[in-house]
MDAnalysis code that builds the backbone (N, CA, C; Angstrom):
import MDAnalysis as mda
import numpy as np

u = mda.Universe.empty(345, n_residues=115, atom_resindex=np.repeat(np.arange(115), 3), trajectory=True)
u.add_TopologyAttr("name", ["N", "CA", "C"] * 115)
u.add_TopologyAttr("resid", np.arange(1, 116))
u.add_TopologyAttr("resname", ["MET", "ASN", "LYS", "PHE", "ILE", "PHE", "ALA", "LEU", "ILE", "LEU", "ALA", "ALA", "GLY", "ILE", "ALA", "THR", "ALA", "MET", "ASN", "SER", "ALA", "HIS", "PRO", "LEU", "ASP", "SER", "VAL", "LYS", "LEU", "ALA", "ILE", "ASN", "ASN", "LEU", "CYS", "LEU", "ASP", "ALA", "LYS", "SER", "LEU", "LEU", "PRO", "VAL", "VAL", "ALA", "MET", "MET", "MET", "ILE", "VAL", "VAL", "ALA", "GLY", "ILE", "ILE", "TYR", "ALA", "ALA", "GLY", "GLN", "ILE", "MET", "GLY", "ALA", "GLU", "THR", "ARG", "ALA", "ARG", "ALA", "ASN", "VAL", "TRP", "ALA", "THR", "ALA", "ALA", "LEU", "THR", "GLY", "ALA", "LEU", "ILE", "GLY", "ILE", "LEU", "ILE", "TYR", "ALA", "ILE", "ALA", "PRO", "SER", "VAL", "LEU", "THR", "THR", "ILE", "TYR", "ASN", "ASN", "GLY", "THR", "THR", "GLU", "TYR", "VAL", "ASP", "LEU", "ALA", "SER", "SER", "CYS", "ILE"])
u.atoms.positions = np.array([
    [-27.151, -33.453, 94.010],
    [-28.269, -33.144, 92.764],
    [-28.106, -32.472, 91.924],
    [-27.455, -30.708, 92.245],
    [-27.580, -29.909, 91.491],
    [-26.695, -29.624, 90.303],
    [-25.659, -30.110, 91.148],
    [-24.544, -30.916, 90.377],
    [-24.212, -31.505, 89.294],
    [-24.916, -32.819, 89.448],
    [-24.956, -33.161, 88.611],
    [-26.628, -32.608, 87.384],
    [-27.395, -32.634, 87.479],
    [-27.991, -31.502, 86.921],
    [-27.493, -30.736, 86.536],
    [-26.213, -29.822, 86.837],
    [-26.053, -28.561, 85.858],
    [-24.531, -28.730, 84.694],
    [-23.313, -30.016, 85.184],
    [-22.806, -31.190, 84.347],
    [-23.951, -31.586, 82.945],
    [-25.123, -32.248, 83.275],
    [-25.631, -32.490, 82.209],
    [-26.042, -31.661, 81.312],
    [-26.459, -30.265, 81.573],
    [-26.913, -28.716, 81.064],
    [-25.908, -29.226, 80.341],
    [-24.793, -28.863, 80.462],
    [-22.655, -28.425, 80.493],
    [-22.863, -29.111, 79.039],
    [-22.762, -30.639, 79.593],
    [-22.065, -31.525, 78.844],
    [-23.108, -31.376, 77.436],
    [-24.609, -31.005, 77.783],
    [-25.700, -30.628, 76.428],
    [-25.440, -29.710, 75.726],
    [-25.024, -28.452, 76.093],
    [-24.098, -27.309, 75.583],
    [-22.833, -26.938, 74.885],
    [-22.116, -28.215, 75.432],
    [-20.653, -28.899, 75.328],
    [-21.190, -29.546, 73.561],
    [-21.982, -30.559, 73.181],
    [-21.255, -31.411, 72.360],
    [-22.315, -30.519, 71.030],
    [-23.257, -29.656, 71.628],
    [-24.512, -29.164, 70.646],
    [-23.388, -27.720, 70.107],
    [-22.584, -26.731, 70.875],
    [-21.596, -26.404, 70.568],
    [-20.770, -27.232, 69.428],
    [-20.077, -28.393, 69.383],
    [-19.748, -28.919, 68.546],
    [-20.392, -29.386, 67.437],
    [-20.979, -29.676, 67.567],
    [-21.575, -29.756, 66.186],
    [-22.041, -29.187, 65.227],
    [-21.835, -27.375, 65.488],
    [-22.028, -26.384, 64.431],
    [-20.348, -26.025, 63.882],
    [-21.165, -25.449, 62.789],
    [-19.676, -25.887, 62.656],
    [-18.902, -24.099, 63.068],
    [-19.625, -22.888, 63.203],
    [-18.782, -22.155, 64.146],
    [-19.437, -22.433, 65.607],
    [-19.098, -22.094, 66.935],
    [-19.868, -22.147, 67.724],
    [-21.043, -21.082, 68.337],
    [-21.336, -19.938, 67.755],
    [-21.694, -19.041, 67.723],
    [-22.857, -18.997, 66.775],
    [-22.922, -19.741, 65.708],
    [-24.400, -20.075, 64.820],
    [-25.444, -20.014, 65.313],
    [-25.362, -21.347, 66.005],
    [-27.316, -21.207, 67.241],
    [-26.911, -20.705, 67.889],
    [-26.657, -19.406, 68.127],
    [-26.691, -17.839, 68.851],
    [-27.281, -17.059, 68.050],
    [-26.518, -16.848, 67.394],
    [-27.397, -15.890, 65.727],
    [-28.987, -16.653, 65.458],
    [-28.597, -18.238, 65.147],
    [-30.374, -18.545, 65.147],
    [-31.389, -18.488, 66.140],
    [-30.699, -18.785, 67.013],
    [-31.448, -17.920, 68.016],
    [-31.691, -16.431, 68.824],
    [-31.020, -15.526, 68.033],
    [-31.346, -14.312, 68.165],
    [-32.256, -13.850, 67.397],
    [-31.953, -14.435, 65.984],
    [-33.086, -14.178, 65.149],
    [-34.482, -15.010, 64.806],
    [-34.270, -16.154, 64.887],
    [-35.375, -16.077, 65.620],
    [-36.803, -15.370, 66.908],
    [-35.945, -15.160, 67.714],
    [-36.577, -14.306, 68.217],
    [-37.066, -12.976, 68.146],
    [-36.452, -12.706, 67.012],
    [-36.278, -10.911, 66.805],
    [-37.387, -11.205, 65.430],
    [-37.502, -12.227, 65.144],
    [-39.043, -12.952, 63.836],
    [-41.114, -12.956, 65.042],
    [-40.290, -14.341, 65.521],
    [-40.859, -14.301, 66.740],
    [-41.794, -12.491, 66.759],
    [-41.022, -12.004, 67.691],
    [-41.401, -10.718, 68.157],
    [-41.930, -9.521, 67.218],
    [-41.683, -9.193, 66.241],
    [-42.253, -8.674, 65.059],
    [-43.182, -8.963, 64.375],
    [-43.345, -10.542, 64.350],
    [-45.386, -11.438, 64.325],
    [-45.746, -11.015, 65.695],
    [-45.349, -11.590, 66.529],
    [-46.202, -11.954, 67.650],
    [-46.876, -10.279, 68.195],
    [-46.180, -8.483, 67.614],
    [-45.892, -7.712, 68.513],
    [-47.349, -7.211, 68.165],
    [-47.857, -6.958, 67.276],
    [-49.319, -6.416, 65.951],
    [-50.208, -7.964, 66.751],
    [-50.291, -8.258, 66.542],
    [-51.233, -8.985, 67.088],
    [-51.401, -8.823, 68.354],
    [-51.000, -9.492, 69.375],
    [-50.803, -8.780, 70.676],
    [-51.791, -8.055, 70.893],
    [-50.869, -6.281, 70.192],
    [-52.273, -5.138, 70.580],
    [-53.875, -5.045, 70.127],
    [-53.428, -5.799, 69.046],
    [-54.414, -6.184, 69.042],
    [-55.634, -7.023, 69.960],
    [-55.194, -7.964, 69.893],
    [-56.175, -9.022, 71.392],
    [-55.880, -7.732, 72.268],
    [-55.293, -7.756, 72.916],
    [-56.128, -6.179, 73.716],
    [-56.676, -5.339, 73.724],
    [-56.892, -4.722, 72.016],
    [-57.526, -3.910, 72.522],
    [-59.357, -3.936, 72.566],
    [-59.930, -5.637, 72.076],
    [-60.118, -6.049, 72.284],
    [-60.765, -7.074, 73.247],
    [-59.178, -7.337, 73.353],
    [-60.027, -6.763, 75.423],
    [-60.404, -5.965, 76.190],
    [-59.705, -5.250, 75.931],
    [-60.185, -4.352, 76.413],
    [-61.612, -3.936, 76.127],
    [-62.489, -3.660, 75.195],
    [-64.131, -4.233, 74.701],
    [-64.839, -4.581, 75.200],
    [-64.533, -5.999, 75.322],
    [-64.498, -6.870, 76.496],
    [-64.829, -6.748, 77.687],
    [-63.938, -6.319, 78.165],
    [-63.897, -5.351, 79.802],
    [-64.605, -4.389, 80.170],
    [-64.665, -4.149, 79.242],
    [-65.128, -2.179, 79.019],
    [-66.735, -2.672, 79.031],
    [-67.355, -3.233, 78.555],
    [-68.934, -3.942, 77.811],
    [-69.595, -4.496, 79.184],
    [-68.434, -5.990, 80.095],
    [-68.640, -6.942, 81.501],
    [-68.840, -5.763, 81.588],
    [-68.454, -4.731, 81.988],
    [-68.123, -3.783, 83.118],
    [-69.114, -3.115, 83.607],
    [-70.057, -2.530, 82.115],
    [-71.168, -1.545, 82.679],
    [-72.345, -2.847, 83.036],
    [-72.475, -4.155, 82.625],
    [-73.480, -4.888, 83.037],
    [-73.625, -4.804, 84.671],
    [-72.684, -4.849, 85.135],
    [-72.192, -5.000, 86.609],
    [-73.141, -3.895, 87.706],
    [-72.467, -3.850, 88.558],
    [-72.326, -3.133, 90.359],
    [-71.779, -2.255, 90.146],
    [-71.225, -0.964, 90.275],
    [-71.024, 0.277, 90.287],
    [-69.637, -0.022, 90.436],
    [-68.702, 0.028, 92.187],
    [-67.693, -0.953, 92.080],
    [-67.087, -1.569, 91.054],
    [-67.769, -2.808, 90.352],
    [-67.413, -3.383, 89.767],
    [-66.499, -2.293, 87.560],
    [-67.807, -2.039, 88.003],
    [-67.599, -1.163, 86.844],
    [-66.758, 0.110, 87.009],
    [-66.736, 0.544, 87.892],
    [-65.502, 0.939, 88.492],
    [-63.222, 0.354, 88.179],
    [-63.821, -0.706, 88.907],
    [-63.099, -1.321, 88.293],
    [-62.777, -1.420, 86.907],
    [-62.916, -2.574, 85.878],
    [-63.688, -2.652, 84.318],
    [-62.568, -1.183, 83.461],
    [-63.471, -0.366, 84.170],
    [-62.659, 0.863, 83.540],
    [-61.246, 0.574, 83.476],
    [-61.018, 0.445, 84.484],
    [-59.460, 0.752, 84.794],
    [-58.810, -0.207, 84.038],
    [-59.804, -1.525, 83.768],
    [-59.061, -2.606, 83.313],
    [-58.978, -2.229, 82.128],
    [-59.797, -1.026, 81.015],
    [-60.150, -1.605, 79.796],
    [-59.026, -0.847, 79.699],
    [-58.528, 0.393, 80.514],
    [-57.389, 1.487, 79.862],
    [-56.772, 0.790, 80.113],
    [-56.432, 0.568, 80.276],
    [-53.959, 0.089, 81.453],
    [-54.025, -0.809, 79.795],
    [-55.557, -1.490, 79.562],
    [-55.255, -2.510, 77.888],
    [-55.570, -2.411, 76.580],
    [-55.851, -1.392, 76.776],
    [-56.731, -0.140, 75.501],
    [-54.551, 0.525, 75.640],
    [-54.418, 1.019, 76.789],
    [-52.853, 2.142, 76.496],
    [-51.511, 1.006, 76.445],
    [-52.096, -0.614, 77.366],
    [-50.253, -1.071, 76.576],
    [-51.079, -1.337, 74.815],
    [-52.122, -1.753, 74.699],
    [-52.074, -1.972, 73.071],
    [-51.295, -1.078, 72.557],
    [-52.167, 0.183, 72.413],
    [-51.117, 2.349, 72.016],
    [-50.111, 2.137, 72.031],
    [-49.308, 1.617, 73.230],
    [-48.046, 1.539, 73.566],
    [-47.265, 0.601, 72.673],
    [-47.798, -0.586, 72.221],
    [-47.112, -1.857, 71.335],
    [-47.366, -1.546, 70.130],
    [-48.037, -0.750, 69.733],
    [-48.181, -0.157, 68.840],
    [-47.399, 1.528, 68.298],
    [-47.238, 1.532, 68.800],
    [-46.072, 2.702, 68.266],
    [-44.526, 2.225, 68.815],
    [-44.756, 1.017, 69.877],
    [-43.321, 0.331, 69.600],
    [-43.491, 0.075, 67.588],
    [-44.166, -0.644, 67.575],
    [-44.170, -1.288, 66.055],
    [-43.083, -0.591, 65.354],
    [-44.138, 0.710, 65.317],
    [-44.378, 1.774, 64.048],
    [-43.124, 2.219, 64.108],
    [-43.098, 2.569, 65.212],
    [-41.789, 4.193, 65.623],
    [-39.927, 3.370, 65.824],
    [-40.148, 2.105, 66.352],
    [-39.213, 1.690, 66.430],
    [-37.774, 1.538, 65.703],
    [-38.276, 1.048, 64.526],
    [-37.300, 1.256, 63.260],
    [-36.839, 2.642, 63.427],
    [-37.585, 3.228, 62.951],
    [-36.911, 4.447, 62.331],
    [-35.548, 4.791, 62.823],
    [-36.564, 5.233, 64.587],
    [-35.385, 5.447, 65.931],
    [-34.390, 4.959, 65.855],
    [-34.638, 3.235, 65.778],
    [-33.172, 2.420, 65.885],
    [-31.918, 3.284, 64.488],
    [-32.895, 2.960, 63.601],
    [-32.130, 3.855, 62.377],
    [-31.101, 4.638, 62.496],
    [-32.065, 6.017, 63.202],
    [-31.306, 6.837, 63.722],
    [-30.098, 7.032, 64.726],
    [-30.306, 6.200, 65.707],
    [-29.402, 5.642, 67.142],
    [-28.207, 5.242, 66.276],
    [-28.967, 3.824, 65.155],
    [-27.103, 3.189, 64.633],
    [-26.551, 3.892, 63.818],
    [-27.573, 5.469, 62.693],
    [-25.878, 5.886, 61.853],
    [-26.020, 7.477, 62.333],
    [-25.471, 7.603, 64.328],
    [-25.408, 8.262, 64.455],
    [-26.231, 9.518, 64.407],
    [-27.327, 9.572, 64.570],
    [-27.561, 10.754, 63.952],
    [-27.856, 11.260, 62.504],
    [-26.811, 10.749, 61.296],
    [-26.839, 11.004, 60.095],
    [-28.231, 10.213, 59.642],
    [-28.391, 10.636, 57.706],
    [-30.052, 10.039, 57.393],
    [-29.581, 9.681, 56.656],
    [-28.635, 8.898, 56.205],
    [-27.611, 8.083, 55.461],
    [-28.715, 6.359, 55.888],
    [-29.787, 5.559, 55.390],
    [-30.746, 4.557, 55.381],
    [-29.774, 3.707, 55.889],
    [-30.199, 3.023, 56.968],
    [-29.601, 0.921, 57.316],
    [-30.367, 0.508, 57.549],
    [-30.717, -0.596, 56.502],
    [-31.723, -1.090, 56.607],
    [-31.488, -2.114, 58.511],
    [-32.184, -2.366, 59.412],
    [-32.560, -2.753, 60.726],
    [-33.064, -4.122, 60.424],
    [-33.781, -4.277, 59.216],
    [-34.014, -5.420, 59.406],
    [-33.351, -6.232, 59.181],
    [-32.927, -6.418, 58.055],
    [-31.524, -6.808, 57.721],
    [-31.218, -7.947, 59.122],
    [-31.970, -7.227, 59.937],
    [-30.723, -8.423, 60.418],
    [-31.438, -9.376, 61.182],
    [-32.540, -9.314, 60.673],
    [-34.113, -9.834, 61.770],
    [-34.530, -11.349, 59.375],
    [-33.108, -10.969, 59.541],
    [-34.673, -11.557, 58.064],
    [-35.103, -12.811, 58.268],
])
């Protein structure tokens, strides 16, 4: 059964590759879509994590002492994750540009790879 499923997936992949003008066009399109989705999703997820951290903290304050302590840890973890996400979204392009340019000051638009 596993060999049949593998053969079916392999045949579907070959048929898809044969339909495109260049075999790697579909891979380039998939990577581009992944890049666009990540760039549009990261700020939204970070904002939602900030809201969730506030809700968890507020809900923990009306509970008992042990639940309050756990809620503080969870809220802190959510807030830390949101702040790291915002930093990645804000700082990553300039860091990647510096790495990509081998330290030169010449600007390369990395966003052009994610049209």
